[in-house]
C-alpha positions as CSV (number, residue, x, y, z in Angstrom):
1,X,130.4,26.6,222.8
2,X,133.2,28.4,224.7
3,X,134.7,31.5,223.2
4,X,138.0,30.4,221.5
5,X,139.7,33.6,221.6
6,X,138.8,34.1,225.4
7,X,140.1,30.6,226.1
8,X,143.4,31.4,224.3
9,X,143.9,34.6,226.3
10,X,143.1,32.8,229.6
11,X,145.7,30.0,228.9
12,X,148.3,32.6,228.1
13,X,147.6,34.3,231.3
14,X,147.8,31.2,233.4
15,X,151.2,30.3,231.8
16,X,152.7,33.9,232.3
17,X,154.9,33.9,235.7
18,X,154.6,37.6,236.0
19,X,150.9,37.3,236.2
20,X,151.2,34.8,238.9
21,X,153.3,37.2,241.0
22,X,151.0,40.0,240.4
23,X,148.0,38.4,242.1
24,X,148.9,39.4,245.6
25,X,148.4,43.0,244.9
26,X,147.6,44.0,241.3
27,X,148.2,47.6,241.2
28,X,151.0,47.6,243.8
29,X,152.8,45.1,241.7
30,X,152.7,47.2,238.6
31,X,154.0,50.3,240.6
32,X,156.8,48.0,242.0
33,X,157.7,46.9,238.6
34,X,158.1,50.5,237.4
35,X,160.3,51.3,240.5
36,X,162.4,48.3,239.3
37,X,162.8,50.1,235.9
38,X,163.8,53.1,237.6
39,X,166.5,51.3,239.6
40,X,167.9,49.8,236.5
41,X,168.6,53.0,234.7
42,X,167.1,56.4,235.9
43,X,167.7,58.0,232.4
44,X,166.1,55.2,230.5
45,X,163.1,55.2,232.8
46,X,162.5,59.0,232.0
47,X,162.9,58.2,228.3
48,X,160.2,55.7,228.6
49,X,157.8,57.9,230.5
50,X,158.5,60.7,228.0
51,X,157.4,58.5,225.2
52,X,153.9,58.4,227.0
53,X,153.8,62.2,227.3
54,X,153.0,65.0,224.8
55,X,156.2,67.0,223.8
56,X,155.3,70.0,226.1
57,X,154.9,67.8,229.2
58,X,158.2,65.7,228.9
59,X,160.5,65.6,231.9
60,X,164.2,66.7,232.0
61,X,166.4,65.5,234.7
62,X,168.6,68.5,235.7
63,X,172.3,68.0,236.7
64,X,173.4,68.5,240.2
65,X,170.1,67.5,241.7
66,X,169.3,64.2,243.6
67,X,166.0,62.6,242.3
68,X,163.9,60.1,244.4
69,X,161.5,57.5,243.4
70,X,158.8,57.0,246.1
71,X,156.0,54.6,246.5
72,X,152.7,55.5,248.3
73,X,154.0,59.0,249.3
74,X,151.1,61.1,250.3
75,X,148.8,58.5,248.8
76,X,150.3,58.8,245.4
77,X,151.0,55.4,243.7
78,X,154.4,56.8,242.4
79,X,156.0,60.1,243.0
80,X,159.3,61.4,241.4
81,X,160.8,64.4,243.4
82,X,164.1,66.1,243.9
83,X,166.2,67.9,246.3
84,X,167.7,71.4,245.8
85,X,170.7,73.2,247.4
86,X,169.5,75.5,250.0
87,X,170.7,77.3,253.3
88,X,169.8,74.9,256.0
89,X,168.9,75.8,259.7
90,X,172.5,75.4,260.8
91,X,173.5,78.1,258.2
92,X,175.3,75.7,256.0
93,X,174.6,74.9,252.3
94,X,173.0,71.5,251.9
95,X,170.6,69.6,249.9
96,X,167.0,69.6,251.0
97,X,163.8,68.0,249.8
98,X,161.7,71.0,249.0
99,X,158.4,69.0,248.2
100,X,158.7,69.6,244.5
101,X,156.9,66.8,242.5
102,X,158.3,66.3,239.0
103,X,156.0,63.3,238.2
104,X,153.0,61.6,239.7
105,X,151.7,58.3,238.3
106,X,148.4,56.8,239.2
107,X,148.0,53.2,238.3
108,X,144.5,51.6,237.5
109,X,144.7,48.0,236.7
110,X,141.8,46.2,238.6
111,X,139.8,49.4,239.2
112,X,138.4,52.2,237.1
113,X,139.7,55.7,237.3
114,X,137.7,58.0,239.7
115,X,137.3,61.8,239.0
116,X,137.2,62.7,242.8
117,X,140.4,60.8,243.4
118,X,142.3,62.3,240.5
119,X,141.2,65.8,241.5
120,X,142.3,65.3,245.0
121,X,145.7,64.3,243.9
122,X,146.1,67.4,241.8
123,X,145.0,69.5,244.6
124,X,147.5,68.0,246.9
125,X,150.4,68.3,244.4
126,X,149.5,71.6,242.8
127,X,151.8,74.5,243.5
128,X,154.7,72.2,244.2
129,X,156.5,72.6,241.0
130,X,155.5,71.9,237.4
131,X,154.2,68.4,238.1
132,X,153.3,66.1,235.4
133,X,150.4,63.9,236.2
134,X,150.4,60.5,234.3
135,X,147.4,58.1,234.7
136,X,148.3,54.5,233.6
137,X,145.0,52.7,232.9
138,X,144.1,49.3,231.8
139,X,140.6,50.5,230.8
140,X,140.8,52.4,227.5
141,X,137.5,54.1,228.2
142,X,135.8,55.1,231.4
143,X,133.0,57.4,232.7
144,X,135.2,60.3,233.8
145,X,137.7,60.3,230.9
146,X,136.4,63.5,229.3
147,X,136.1,65.3,232.8
148,X,139.5,64.9,234.5
149,X,140.9,68.0,232.9
150,X,143.9,68.9,231.1
151,X,146.2,68.2,234.1
152,X,146.2,64.4,233.5
153,X,147.8,62.6,230.6
154,X,146.1,59.3,230.0
155,X,148.1,56.2,228.7
156,X,147.0,52.6,228.5
157,X,149.2,49.5,229.1
158,X,149.8,48.6,225.5
159,X,151.4,52.1,225.1
160,X,153.5,51.3,228.1
161,X,154.6,48.0,226.7
162,X,155.7,49.8,223.4
163,X,157.7,52.3,225.4
164,X,159.5,49.6,227.4
165,X,160.3,47.6,224.1
166,X,161.5,50.7,222.3
167,X,163.6,52.1,225.2
168,X,165.0,48.9,226.7
169,X,165.5,46.9,223.4
170,X,169.3,46.9,223.8
171,X,169.3,45.9,227.4
172,X,171.5,43.0,227.6
173,X,171.4,41.9,231.2
174,X,169.4,39.2,232.7
175,X,166.8,41.7,233.5
176,X,165.8,41.5,229.9
177,X,163.9,38.3,230.6
178,X,161.8,39.9,233.1
179,X,161.1,42.8,230.7
180,X,160.1,40.5,228.1
181,X,157.7,38.5,230.4
182,X,156.3,41.7,231.9
183,X,155.5,43.0,228.3
184,X,153.8,39.8,227.4
185,X,151.7,40.0,230.6
186,X,150.4,43.5,230.0
187,X,149.8,42.9,226.4
188,X,147.5,39.8,227.3
189,X,145.8,41.9,230.0
190,X,145.2,44.7,227.5
191,X,143.8,42.2,225.0
192,X,141.6,40.7,227.7
193,X,140.0,43.9,228.6
194,X,139.3,44.6,225.0
195,X,137.6,41.2,224.7
196,X,135.4,42.0,227.8
197,X,133.9,44.9,226.1
198,X,134.2,44.0,222.4
199,X,130.7,44.3,220.9
200,X,129.5,45.1,224.3
201,X,125.9,46.3,223.3
202,X,125.3,42.8,221.7
203,X,126.7,40.8,224.5
204,X,124.3,39.0,227.1
205,X,124.6,41.3,230.1
206,X,124.5,38.7,232.8
207,X,126.9,36.0,231.6
208,X,127.5,33.7,234.5
209,X,129.7,31.1,232.8
210,X,132.1,33.9,231.5
211,X,132.1,35.4,235.0
212,X,133.1,32.0,236.5
213,X,136.1,31.8,234.0
214,X,137.3,35.2,235.4
215,X,136.8,34.2,239.0
216,X,139.1,31.2,238.5
217,X,141.8,33.7,237.7
218,X,140.9,36.2,240.3
219,X,140.2,39.0,237.7
220,X,136.4,38.9,237.9
221,X,136.3,42.3,239.8
222,X,138.1,43.8,236.7
223,X,135.2,42.1,234.4
224,X,132.6,43.6,236.6
225,X,133.9,47.1,236.8
226,X,134.7,47.4,233.1
227,X,131.3,46.3,231.9
228,X,129.6,48.4,234.8
229,X,131.5,51.4,233.6
230,X,130.7,50.9,229.9
231,X,127.1,50.5,230.8
232,X,127.2,53.8,232.8
233,X,128.8,55.6,229.8
234,X,126.0,54.6,227.5
235,X,123.2,55.5,230.0
236,X,124.8,58.9,230.6
237,X,125.0,59.5,226.8
238,X,121.4,58.5,226.3
239,X,120.1,60.7,229.2
240,X,122.0,63.7,228.0
241,X,120.5,63.4,224.6
242,X,117.0,63.1,225.9
243,X,116.6,64.9,229.2
244,X,117.5,68.3,230.6
245,X,118.2,66.8,234.1
246,X,121.5,67.3,235.9
247,X,123.5,64.1,235.4
248,X,126.3,63.1,237.8
249,X,128.8,60.2,237.9
250,X,129.4,58.9,241.4
251,X,131.6,59.5,243.3
252,X,132.6,63.2,242.7
253,X,133.8,65.9,245.2
254,X,131.9,68.2,247.2
255,X,133.0,71.1,249.5
256,X,132.2,71.3,253.2
257,X,132.7,74.2,255.5
258,X,134.4,73.1,258.8
259,X,136.2,75.4,261.4
260,X,136.2,78.2,258.9
261,X,137.9,76.1,256.3
262,X,136.7,74.6,253.0
263,X,137.5,70.9,252.7
264,X,136.7,68.5,249.8
265,X,135.4,65.0,250.4
266,X,133.8,62.4,248.1
267,X,130.0,62.5,247.6
268,X,128.0,59.8,249.1
269,X,124.5,58.6,248.9
270,X,123.4,60.4,252.0
271,X,124.4,63.7,250.4
272,X,121.7,63.3,247.7
273,X,119.0,65.2,249.7
274,X,121.0,68.0,251.1
275,X,123.1,68.6,247.8
276,X,119.7,68.8,245.8
277,X,118.1,71.2,248.3
278,X,121.0,73.6,247.6
279,X,121.1,72.9,243.8
280,X,117.5,73.2,242.3
281,X,116.3,71.0,239.4
282,X,116.1,67.3,238.8
283,X,119.3,65.3,239.5
284,X,120.3,61.9,238.3
285,X,123.1,60.2,240.1
286,X,124.8,57.2,238.2
287,X,127.0,54.8,240.0
288,X,128.8,51.4,239.3
289,X,130.5,49.6,242.1
290,X,130.7,46.2,243.7
291,X,128.6,45.4,246.7
292,X,128.4,42.1,248.6
293,X,130.5,40.5,245.7
294,X,128.1,41.5,243.0
295,X,128.3,44.3,240.5
296,X,125.9,47.1,241.1
297,X,124.8,49.6,238.5
298,X,122.4,52.3,239.7
299,X,120.6,55.4,238.9
300,X,119.2,57.6,241.8
301,X,116.8,60.2,240.6
302,X,115.8,63.0,242.9
303,X,114.4,66.5,243.2
304,X,114.0,68.2,246.4
305,X,110.2,68.5,247.4
306,X,108.5,69.2,250.7
307,X,106.1,66.3,250.1
308,X,106.5,62.9,248.4
309,X,110.4,63.4,249.2
310,X,111.3,60.1,247.5
311,X,114.6,59.0,245.8
312,X,113.6,56.8,242.9
313,X,116.0,54.1,242.1
314,X,116.7,51.8,239.0
315,X,119.2,49.2,240.0
316,X,120.9,46.2,238.5
317,X,122.8,44.1,241.0
318,X,124.1,40.6,240.2
319,X,121.3,39.0,238.3
320,X,118.5,41.3,239.8
321,X,116.9,44.2,237.8
322,X,115.2,46.5,240.6
323,X,112.8,49.4,241.0
324,X,113.1,51.0,244.4
325,X,111.7,53.9,246.3
326,X,113.8,55.5,249.2
327,X,111.7,57.5,251.5
328,X,113.0,60.2,253.9
329,X,111.6,58.2,256.8
330,X,109.9,54.8,257.3
331,X,106.4,56.5,258.0
332,X,106.1,57.2,254.2
333,X,106.8,53.8,252.9
334,X,104.6,51.9,255.4
335,X,101.9,53.1,253.1
336,X,102.9,50.4,250.8
337,X,102.2,47.8,253.2
338,X,99.0,48.5,255.1
339,X,97.1,51.7,255.0
340,X,94.6,53.3,257.3
341,X,93.2,56.6,256.0
342,X,91.8,57.3,252.7
343,X,94.5,59.8,252.1
344,X,97.1,57.2,252.9
345,X,95.4,54.7,250.5
346,X,95.4,57.2,247.8
347,X,99.1,57.9,248.3
348,X,100.0,54.2,248.4
349,X,98.1,53.6,245.2
350,X,100.2,56.3,243.4
351,X,103.4,54.5,244.7
352,X,102.3,51.2,243.7
353,X,101.6,52.5,240.2
354,X,105.0,54.1,239.9
355,X,106.6,51.8,237.5
356,X,105.2,50.9,234.0
357,X,104.1,47.4,233.2
358,X,104.7,46.4,229.7
359,X,102.3,43.7,228.5
360,X,103.2,43.7,224.8
361,X,105.4,40.6,224.1
362,X,106.9,42.5,221.0
363,X,107.9,45.6,223.1
364,X,111.2,47.0,222.3
365,X,111.8,47.3,226.0
366,X,112.6,44.7,228.6
367,X,109.5,43.7,230.4
368,X,109.6,44.2,234.2
369,X,107.4,41.5,235.9
370,X,107.5,42.5,239.6
371,X,108.4,39.8,242.4
372,X,105.5,39.6,244.7
373,X,104.3,38.1,247.8
374,X,102.3,34.9,247.1
375,X,99.7,35.9,249.7
376,X,99.6,39.6,248.8
377,X,100.6,40.7,245.4
378,X,100.6,44.3,246.5
379,X,103.4,43.9,248.9
380,X,106.8,45.4,248.1
381,X,110.2,43.8,249.2
382,X,111.8,45.8,252.0
383,X,115.5,46.2,252.6
384,X,115.5,48.8,255.5
385,X,112.4,50.4,256.8
386,X,112.7,53.4,254.5
387,X,113.6,51.5,251.4
388,X,111.2,49.2,249.4
389,X,111.7,47.6,245.9
390,X,110.5,45.0,243.5
391,X,112.8,43.1,241.1
392,X,113.0,40.5,238.3
393,X,115.8,38.1,237.7
394,X,117.9,38.7,234.6
395,X,118.3,35.8,232.2
396,X,119.7,36.3,228.6
397,X,118.9,40.1,228.1
398,X,121.3,41.8,225.9
399,X,123.1,44.9,227.0
400,X,121.6,47.2,224.5
401,X,118.1,46.0,225.5
402,X,118.8,46.5,229.1
403,X,120.2,49.9,228.7
404,X,117.1,51.0,226.8
405,X,114.9,49.7,229.6
406,X,117.1,51.3,232.2
407,X,116.9,54.7,230.4
408,X,113.1,54.3,229.5
409,X,112.3,53.5,233.2
410,X,113.9,56.9,234.2
411,X,112.6,59.1,231.4
412,X,109.0,57.6,231.0
413,X,108.2,56.8,234.6
414,X,110.3,58.8,237.1
415,X,110.9,62.1,235.5
416,X,107.2,63.0,234.8
417,X,106.6,62.5,238.6
418,X,109.2,65.1,239.4
419,X,108.0,68.0,237.2
């Protein structure tokens, strides 16, 4: 039976003209609509924004200054800045843009806020006035919410809807129709994202029929990212409670020294080994993204060692639950698929016994039954020469069950091998 609430929300979305107009570029559309509100009435726009901000961060437009609303300036979704009277190069007094940012707004509708990106925006704008940073996020919870610092004020779209209704309630022009439809649209989207994660732990994780419903409306990427981020939040909480490992949410910023300068860039998978060589201990890198059209949730577990220099991986991609080993070079993993010396055979045996096999039908954990070659059950699947894995296809496993298995695979199987 189809979910009646979901069907009701999808019908409302299909019938909303503003939603149809937004499909070309979901986040750019919302930024453009906010610019439309600024153009209608600058003062009302500031009143609306101030309703989303704590009192100490509220914005005041000063008389005698010219304010500008820019889109995609220095990669900021929205930037409000102003000119000041200065002595110009010709010696005359004139108005000059001094690069002071009064307000920066980052929109996140179809994607999940990223800590590395938000930190970079603060760095680029810091020191250029008392900038107010506002994150408008459709997702009401996301992995980096506690870590983005005091700089960002986080508001969701139902709060934006209320602010628009309150400030523009007496707006009597034809624009009122657009405002009404826009408010209905963002309310539907807010309710839809709540439905996607409501009772998340008890939902079937891989729900292909529901995914197809969202694909028809071209919002399946939001569905995948929201559920992936919720999964990662739960995994991180459990790992923090039960391990002493260093836990990271990808991507985050790392520093490089180049030409005597320190630059920040986003951490990548290839950084795991050099990063852990500089930072001792066991590290768990958690990631949720979309690869090849499928959602991917991954834990990369690593500790720098001179021998057995493996990154152990637990990955869910699409309907596959995988165990993988990434070697520093392909000579190590060839031990899995044909051995010569006794030492190599012994090493290969250790690798083949990496993952637990649960034979108890009543086990609390999801049972991993490795996909194997019909001619040789010892052979692993190979993606690239240095990466081998085994997997099982997901069916109707619940989210909570899968999270428990994901965490147990890390704690029970991988961490003891890195001590």
